[in-house]
Residue, then its C-alpha position, 0 to 999 in steps of 0.5 A: m578512545s573515550l566516547d562521548y556517547n553510550i552506544y552499547l544498547e544500539l550496538a547490541v541491537i544491530p545483529l537483531d536488526i541484520i537477522l530479522y532484515c535478512f529473514v524479511f529479504l529472503r522470505y517476502s518474495n511477494n512484492t505486495p504494497v504491505n511487503r514493500a512498506f514494511k521493507n522500506f520501514a525496516y531497512s530505514v530503521m536498520a540503516g539509521n541504527i548502524i549510522d547512528v553508531i558510526t555518527a557517535i563515533v566519528t562525533s567523539l573523534h572531535d578535531m581528529v575528523p574534519n567538520s565537513l565529515h561530522y556534518l555528513f554523518n549527522i545529517t545523514d543520520s537525521v535523514f534516516a530518523a525522519l525516513s523511519g517515521f516517514y516509512f512507518i506512516y506508508y506501512v500503516y497506510a498499506y496494512v489497513r488498505m487506505d482507501e479515502s479519497n483524500i489519499h493524494i492530500r495526505n500524500l502531499i502533506n506527509k511528502s512535504l513535511l519531509l521535504i522540509d526536514i531534509a531541506l533543513l538539514v542539508t542547508n544546516p552547514m550554511t545556516h547553523l540553524v540545527f547544530e554546529y561544530d566548533a574549532q575543536g570539533n565539539y557538537i553544539h545544538n542550536i535553536l532547531f535542533v529539537p524540532v529537527a532531530y526529535g520533532f519530525p521523526l516523531l511527528f511522523f510516528f504520531i501520524g502513523v499511530l493516530y491513522m492506525f488507531s483511527h482504523w483500529r478495526a483492522y487489527k485484532k484486539r491482542q494486536i491492539i493491546t501490544l501495540i498500545l503498550t509498545i507505543g507507551v513505553s516507547s514514548v517514556m523512554f524517548l521522554v526520559q533519554m531527551v530530558f536526563f540521558d541525552n548522551y545515550l543513543i537510544t532512538f534506534y534501539v527503541a525503533s528496532l524493538g518496535v519493528l520487531v514488535v510490529f513484525l510479531s504483533l501484526e503476525t506478519p507484514d506479508y498480506e497474504r499472511l503465508i510466512d512459513t514459521m506460521k504457515q500452518l496456523h495461518e493456513s488453518r485460519e484462512k480455510a476456516a475463514a474461506a469456509e465460513a464465507r462461502e456459507r454466508l455468500s455462496g457463489e450462487v448468490m453472487m451470481a444472483l446478484s451479477k444477473a440482477v445487475d445486468a438485467k438492468d442494462h439490456y445490452t450487458n446480458g452476461h457481462s458480469a459473468r464474462v468479466a469474472a471468467y476473463a479476469k480469472a483467466i488472466a489471474k491464472h495466467m499471471g501465476k496467481s494461486e487457486k485461492e487468488q483466482e477464486d477472489i478475483f472471479s467473485m470480485g468481477l462478478l460484482h464489480d458492476i453491482g453499483k448500477i442497481g442505483v442507477q436509473e435504467d433509462i440512463l443505463n440503456k440510453k442509446g444517445k449521448l449522455t449529458p454531463e450530469e448522467f455520466d456523473l450518475i453513471k460514475s457514481h456506481t463504483v462508489t455505491g458498489f464499494e459502499i455495498l460490498k464494503t459491509i461483507t467483512e467475510i471476504p476482504g478485498l470484495s469491494t476493490g473491483a467495484r470502486w477501482h475497476h474504472e481507474r486508469f494507469d495514467g491517473k485519469g480514471y474515476p472515482d479517485g484518480l489513482k495512478g499506476l500502482e497506487i490502483p490495487e492489482e485486482a482492480r487493474i486486472i478487472c479494468l482490463a477484463d471489463s474493457y475487453d468484454a465491452m470491446t467483444s460485446r454488443r453495445s447500444y453505442s458500438t458493434p463488436k470488434n473483430q480479434k485483431e482490432v481488440r488486440e491493437e486497441i489494448i496495445r494501443c491503451r498499453g501504459t495509459q489506460f491499462d497496466p502494461d504488465i497486464a496488458d501484455v498477459l491479456v495480449s499472449m492470451i488473445d494470441e493463444d486464442e486462435g479460435f476467437y472463443m473469449r467473446e460474447r456468444y450471440 
């Protein structure tokens, strides 16, 4: 059979796709946002590559295959092309730990573009705006072919690239140089193929090589950077970085800062230290590593650091706060984030400060994040913070007993609190028969 398209480049790269993605599937067991985003990106490229080859073969059969089957494969092929670019955007977002307040607007725009693309493709058998087949099964490009077949995937790709370069500080110089060269070469290849070699399948060939370059140039899409093939290199780097960080920002300094915050509020003496201890204990029961436990302890110590910018008379007010006063209280999350994000030696230290008042149902502040959009560390600190609030003296409440605390956590499970983390804390309460987890008066 004579093929209308040269499929051999994409065909040759499929074994590489399968080997790489089997490795990713088997080794990337940590279900971090970065891992999930990279898997989605990589798997969509692999599936698109395979479907693109099959579509070329089916299209070459012309009238031997019913037009309905032609449409099915070509539409599926174009959908995966768009999905590959779409998931690339969210991989970039995850890698640089996106934290802008307009994340919801970005999500709305990206998803709307994807839905428009899919709608044009799904309705194409009726409208023929993108492509069609004649009675002999010949593939005919129509007015929207280039915008849909090439435009949307490239648009998603460039959205991701622009965001990546606008956050270039998240990458090393070597990574930036590698990515610039890759993007430049890929763009030239796409342009040459579109203009001169329309019958060559190259789109997913370039995308597959791009996935490999991303995998290698970013060292690992695993956020903990612990892939076994580079384990010694990464562990040595992490240990050196951790040692340097501890020298620059020792535990004693962080404890002093937390005490300075607590001193402003007469009713929260020792609150930050208790929240840090509870958060660390929760992380331990969740199976976190010692390093992760120590990191979340540090986040817990400084989660309220932003209260330094709130007036003491408002923090210690016994009556009901006015809306303006409550807004000032709420601002401590953003203030704390702005203070701690400058401490680059301990990445993620600002996480607890900004998002420990977010709710699992999306009704929290300051960003209204929902569910797994909230960083896991912040979800843990949220529970630890609420637990201490319920078991300590406050200007507005008396401590609850252990049974009341347990019931409240179960009641708020899935609304205020992450249900899985709430279950961990409930099991810790059940183990704490002497009610030792509470403020000592």
